[in-house]
C-alpha positions in Angstrom: -84.5 -26.1 48.4 -81.6 -25.1 50.6 -79.5 -22.1 49.8 -75.8 -22.6 49.1 -74.8 -21.5 52.7 -77.5 -23.6 54.4 -76.6 -26.6 52.2 -72.9 -26.3 53.2 -73.9 -26.2 56.9 -76.2 -29.2 56.5 -73.4 -31.2 54.7 -71.0 -30.2 57.4 -73.3 -31.4 60.1 -73.7 -34.7 58.4 -70.0 -35.1 57.9 -69.3 -34.2 61.6 -72.0 -36.7 62.8 -70.6 -39.4 60.5 -67.1 -38.8 61.8 -68.2 -38.9 65.5 -69.9 -42.3 64.8 -66.8 -43.5 63.0 -64.5 -42.5 65.9 -66.7 -44.4 68.4 -66.7 -47.5 66.2 -62.9 -47.4 65.6 -61.8 -46.9 69.3 -60.9 -50.6 69.5 -58.5 -50.2 66.5 -57.0 -47.0 68.0 -56.1 -48.9 71.1 -54.5 -51.7 69.1 -52.6 -49.2 67.0 -51.2 -47.5 70.1 -50.2 -51.0 71.4 -48.4 -51.7 68.1 -46.5 -48.4 68.2 -45.4 -49.1 71.8 -44.2 -52.6 70.8 -42.2 -51.1 67.9 -40.7 -48.4 70.2 -39.6 -50.9 72.7 -38.5 -53.4 70.0 -40.4 -56.2 71.9 -41.0 -59.5 70.2 -43.3 -60.7 72.9 -46.4 -60.0 70.8 -45.5 -62.7 68.2 -47.0 -65.7 69.8 -47.2 -69.1 68.1 -50.7 -70.3 68.8 -52.0 -73.6 67.5 -53.8 -73.4 64.2 -57.2 -74.2 65.8 -56.9 -71.3 68.3 -55.7 -69.1 65.5 -58.5 -69.9 63.1 -61.1 -69.7 65.8 -59.8 -66.3 66.8 -59.8 -65.1 63.2 -63.4 -66.3 62.5 -64.9 -65.0 65.7 -63.1 -61.6 65.5 -64.2 -61.0 61.9 -67.7 -62.0 62.7 -67.8 -59.7 65.7 -66.2 -56.9 63.7 -68.6 -57.2 60.8 -71.6 -57.2 63.2 -70.2 -54.1 64.8 -69.7 -52.5 61.4 -73.3 -53.2 60.5 -74.4 -51.4 63.7 -72.0 -48.5 62.9 -73.2 -48.2 59.3 -76.8 -48.3 60.3 -76.3 -45.3 62.6 -74.8 -43.1 59.8 -77.1 -40.3 58.5 -79.3 -41.5 55.7 -78.7 -45.2 56.1 -81.8 -45.7 58.1 -83.8 -44.7 55.0 -82.5 -47.7 53.1 -84.6 -50.9 53.0 -83.1 -53.9 54.9 -82.4 -55.6 51.5 -80.6 -52.5 50.1 -78.7 -52.1 53.3 -77.5 -55.7 53.3 -76.7 -55.5 49.6 -74.6 -52.4 50.2 -72.8 -54.2 53.1 -72.1 -57.3 51.0 -70.7 -55.3 48.1 -68.4 -53.2 50.2 -67.6 -55.2 53.4 -63.9 -55.8 52.5 -63.3 -52.2 51.5 -64.8 -50.9 54.7 -63.0 -53.5 56.9 -59.7 -52.6 55.2 -60.2 -48.9 55.7 -60.9 -49.4 59.4 -57.9 -51.6 60.0 -55.3 -50.3 57.5 -53.2 -48.4 60.1 -52.6 -51.6 62.0 -50.0 -52.4 59.4 -46.9 -50.8 60.9 -43.3 -51.1 59.7 -43.9 -54.3 57.8 -45.8 -56.0 60.6 -49.5 -56.5 61.4 -50.7 -55.5 64.9 -54.3 -56.8 64.9 -55.6 -58.4 68.1 -58.0 -61.2 67.9 -60.9 -61.5 70.4 -59.2 -64.5 72.0 -56.1 -62.4 72.9 -53.9 -63.7 70.0 -51.8 -61.1 68.2 -52.6 -61.6 64.6 -49.1 -60.9 63.3 -47.5 -61.3 59.9 -46.3 -64.8 61.0 -49.7 -65.8 62.3 -51.3 -64.6 59.0 -48.8 -66.7 57.1 -49.7 -69.8 59.3 -53.4 -69.2 58.7 -53.4 -68.2 55.0 -50.1 -69.3 53.6 -46.9 -67.5 52.7 -48.0 -66.5 49.2 -51.2 -64.8 50.3 -49.4 -63.0 53.1 -46.7 -61.7 50.8 -49.4 -60.4 48.4 -50.9 -58.5 51.3 -47.6 -57.1 52.7 -45.7 -56.4 49.5 
């Protein structure tokens, strides 16, 4: 058994390693966040493209798929997760995927707008979310 001090050091090392892995995984979102802040600072409206619905849906589906695959890689690298069986790991992911995804993207909601870039280069803005999911769903997310 570890003493209190050694236990604290061990927990601190696990926490620090987990945070380092998290920072690597979330670099993409940090770049999009900075882009959103710049757009707000310059009051530019260039980001709010009006793509056709097929391009929008395709972008949403491929981006979410890629993000979830990346999230699974990220989570598998966290201390202790390699000890889980594949079935337990996948069950944990299934049960918590939306919570994890929300926590990694929440700061892309800035000043009543969404600054999320899809893999196909489309800015997934509030207007584009409304096009994809409808006004009612979008309002529930934003308000």
